[in-house]
Every structure is written in structure tokens, then in C-alpha cells.
N, C-alpha and C positions, 0 to 999 in steps of 0.2 A: 252240601254246605251246612245244612241244619245239623246233621249228625256231628260234623266237626266242631261246631260251636257248642253243642251239648257236651261232647267229650272234653272240650277245653274247659268248660265249667266244672266238670267232674275232676279234672286234673287240678284245677285251682283249689277245689275243696279238699282234695287229697293232700296238697301242699299245706293247707291250713290245718288239717288234722295232724300232720307231722309236726308242725310248729307248736300246736297245742300240747302234743305229747312231750316235746322237749322242754317246755317251760319249767316243770318241777325240777328237772335236773339242773337247769341253769340257775334257778333260784337257790338250790342247795349248794352249788359251787360258789355262788356269790356269798352266801352266808358263811361257808367254811373259810373263805378268804378274808373274813372280817367285814364284809359289806353289809348293805341293808336288806339284801334279799329282794331286790327290785321294789323297795318300799314296803315290804312286808313287816319289817322291824326297823323303823327309821333310825334308831339310836344303836343299832347292832343287836346281836342275839342276847347278850348279857342283860341289856336294859330294855328288853322288849316288853311293852305294856300288856299285850295280849298274846302270849306265845302259843296258846292252844286254839283259840278261835280264829286267828288269822290264817293258820294252815287249813282249817276246816272250810273257811270261806273260799280259799283258793281252790281247794279240791272240788267243792260244789260247782264253782264257776267253770272250771276246766272240764268237769264231767258233763255238764250241760252243753258246753261248747262242742265237746267231742261227739256227744250224742247227736246234736244238730248237724254237724259236719258229716257224720256217717249216714244219717238219714237222707241228707241232701245228695250224697254220692249215690246211694241206692236208687233214689228217685230219678236222678239224671241218667244213670246207666240203664234203667228200665225204659226211659223215654228214648234214649239212643238206640236200644235194641228194637223197639217198636218202629222207629223211623227207618232203621236199616232193613227190617223185615218188609216194610211197606214198599221200599224202593226196589227190592229185588223180586217182587211178585211179577210174574209174566201173565199178561192177559191173552186169552185165546180168541 
């Protein structure tokens, strides 16, 4: 049961990493359609007050989020592997 819960946590982190990876694409699609880029440029791309720093801030936040998600996945998978190895040991 513990291994299942740990693997479920890893699955949720994988889903979060996929969501983080799709955010830039969705922001660009919104900007191309004349939108605000999910608040990145509230008045549209033509009237964006900070066109260069807003993108850099978004990249930094998404990179940190992706790094934390991948580190969490690796840690949870190691815990799951150790739990499954301990459960399969046969005592003599």
C-alpha cells in the first residue's frame, strides 16, 4: 500500500511537470490570438509595458517549478524502489 501511495505521488508530480511544460505554448497561442498571454501583457502584445522582462520572469518561474517537480519525482521513485525491495526480501 505504501508503494502505491508513493507511486501515485510521483504520478501527480509527472502530471504537474507536463502542465508546467505546456504553459509557454498556451501563453504563446493566447498572445498570437490577440489575448493577454494569461496576464503577461494585460493590454495585448502591442501595448506591453515590459515585453522582455515578463517573459524572463515566466521562464525563471517555470524552470524552477520544473526542477522541483523532477527532483520530487526522482526522490519518490527512489523511495518506491526501496520500499518494494524491502517488501520482497525473504528471511531464512
